N, C-alpha and C positions, 0 to 999 in steps of 0.2 A: 649776327648769332648766328650759330651753327645750328641745323635741325637734323636729327638722324633718328634713324627707327630701327627699335628693335626686332629681330626676326620674328619674336611673337606679335608686334605691334601690325608687319605686314602680313602674317597669317589671318589674324584678326580684322584687318580690314578687308582682306579677299574673301574671309568667310562674309561679312557683311555684304558685300557688294553680291556675292552668290546668292545669298539670301533674296535680297532684292530682284535679281534677274527672276529668280523663280516666282517672286509674290507679287510683284510690281514691274512698272514701264521703265523705259528709257529715262522718261523726264525726271522720274523718282531718284533712280541712280544719278543723274547729273546732279540734280539737287543737293542729294547727298555730299557727293564729291565736292560740291561748292562750297557747303556748310564748313566740311572739314578742312579745305584750302583757307576758308577766310578765318577760323578758327586757329591754324595754326600761325596764320599772320600775326593774329592779334597777341597772341603767345610769344610771337617772336620779338614783340616790341614790348611787351608788358609780361615779362615771364612768370610774374606771380598772380596773374590775374584771376586764376581759378583757385578756387580753394583747395586746402589740403585734404587729403585723403585720409582714411582710418590708418592709412601707413604711412610712417615718418618719410619725408622727403618727397612722397609723391602727391601730385593734384589732379583733381579730378575735374573734367570739365563736360558740361553737358553740350553734346551737338544738337541733338534734338529730342524730344519726349520719348524717343525707342534706344537712343546709345548715346554712350561717352567715351571719352578720352581720357587716358592715364597718362601723364607724362610727369617727367622729373627734370630740375636743374643742374646742371653739372659744372665743373670747370670754373667754380667761382663767377657763376652767371652767363657763362661764355657759350656754351652748349644747351639744349632741349632735346631731350632725348624722349621721345614717344615710346609707350612701352606698350601699350596695348589700346587696345578698341573693345568696349562690353556693351552688351545688351542690358537695358537698364531694370527690365523684369526677371532678368538672370540672376542667379545667386553667386554672388563672387563676394571678394573680401574686400572691395572699395568701397 
């Protein structure tokens, strides 16, 4: 299964990393990166593992208590498209 990231996903991921750099240390950043990598690996193997969000065809996965990943399955279950990373306490439509 192929995984692709939207430009918004890349930007939001980098924003979270930037925020972690300001507020935390390299260990926390590495932990976050490992959590994201592990979650994406799980999604690749079980593409509907996370519940659907409030928006059709999107799924929301909790990475940790601070952040979540939004994705969709495309092309007859052949592609996972990472849409966005969100802070769980922020206002968002997911």
